[in-house]
C-alpha positions in Angstrom: -40.4 -46.3 1.8 -37.7 -47.2 -0.5 -34.6 -48.9 0.8 -31.2 -47.3 0.3 -28.8 -49.6 -1.5 -25.3 -49.6 -0.2 -22.8 -47.9 -2.5 -20.3 -50.1 -4.2 -16.7 -49.6 -3.2 -15.2 -47.6 -6.1 -11.7 -47.6 -4.5 -9.3 -50.4 -5.3 -8.4 -52.7 -2.4 -5.5 -51.6 -0.3 -2.5 -53.7 0.5 -0.1 -56.0 -1.1 1.0 -55.6 -4.7 -1.7 -53.4 -6.2 -0.4 -51.8 -9.4 -3.3 -49.4 -9.7 -2.7 -48.1 -6.2 1.0 -47.6 -7.0 0.1 -45.8 -10.2 -2.4 -43.5 -8.3 0.3 -42.8 -5.7 2.8 -41.8 -8.3 0.3 -39.6 -10.1 -0.6 -38.0 -6.7 3.1 -37.4 -6.0 3.7 -35.8 -9.4 0.6 -33.6 -9.0 1.7 -32.6 -5.5 5.1 -31.6 -6.8 3.5 -29.4 -9.5 1.3 -27.8 -6.9 4.3 -27.2 -4.7 6.3 -25.5 -7.5 3.3 -23.3 -8.3 3.1 -22.3 -4.6 6.8 -21.5 -4.6 6.3 -19.2 -7.7 3.3 -17.5 -6.0 5.3 -17.0 -2.8 8.2 -15.4 -4.8 5.7 -13.2 -6.6 4.1 -12.0 -3.3 7.6 -11.2 -1.9 8.4 -9.2 -5.0 5.1 -7.3 -4.8 5.8 -6.5 -1.1 9.3 -5.3 -1.8 8.1 -3.2 -4.8 5.3 -1.7 -2.6 8.0 -0.6 0.0 10.1 0.9 -2.8 7.1 2.7 -4.2 6.2 4.0 -0.8 9.7 5.3 -0.3 9.8 7.0 -3.7 6.5 8.8 -3.0 6.8 9.7 0.7 10.5 10.6 1.0 10.5 13.4 -1.6 7.3 14.8 0.0 8.9 14.9 3.5 12.1 16.4 2.1 10.0 19.0 0.2 8.1 20.0 3.4 11.4 20.2 5.4 12.9 22.4 2.6 9.8 24.6 2.0 9.1 25.5 5.7 12.3 27.6 6.1 11.8 29.2 2.7 8.2 30.3 3.7 9.6 31.7 6.9 12.1 33.8 5.1 9.4 34.8 2.6 7.1 36.0 5.4 10.0 37.8 7.1 10.7 39.7 3.8 7.1 40.9 3.5 6.5 41.4 7.2 7.6 45.0 6.9 5.2 45.5 4.0 2.3 44.1 6.0 3.1 46.3 9.0 3.5 49.4 6.9 0.2 48.6 5.3 -1.3 48.5 8.8 0.3 51.8 9.6 -1.1 53.4 6.4 -4.6 52.2 7.3 -4.1 53.7 10.8 -2.9 56.9 9.2 -5.9 57.1 6.9 -8.2 56.6 9.9 -6.6 59.5 11.8 -6.8 61.7 8.7 -10.6 61.0 8.5 -10.9 61.8 12.2 -9.1 65.1 11.6 -11.3 66.0 8.7 -14.4 65.1 10.6 -13.5 67.6 13.3 
């Protein structure tokens, strides 16, 4: 079997006055600030999309509900107007049947 060689330490030593460590920390802080700004923009975008979704829902559902509430009484009055016509048609059908019965006698 082959022996595994220990890996060399690729990180700079920690402690004291290490300029490379300070430089890495500054870069890390700058990158974290950029990531934080990007997260803030994304969060604002998500809030905008949610608000727009609620507005869109209201613009679609509210007119439908108002339309249904407005149309139901109109349909009721429409059927009331033609109820007499439907009942008279039923009477005519009954009259025709009685005439057939009379002719059949």
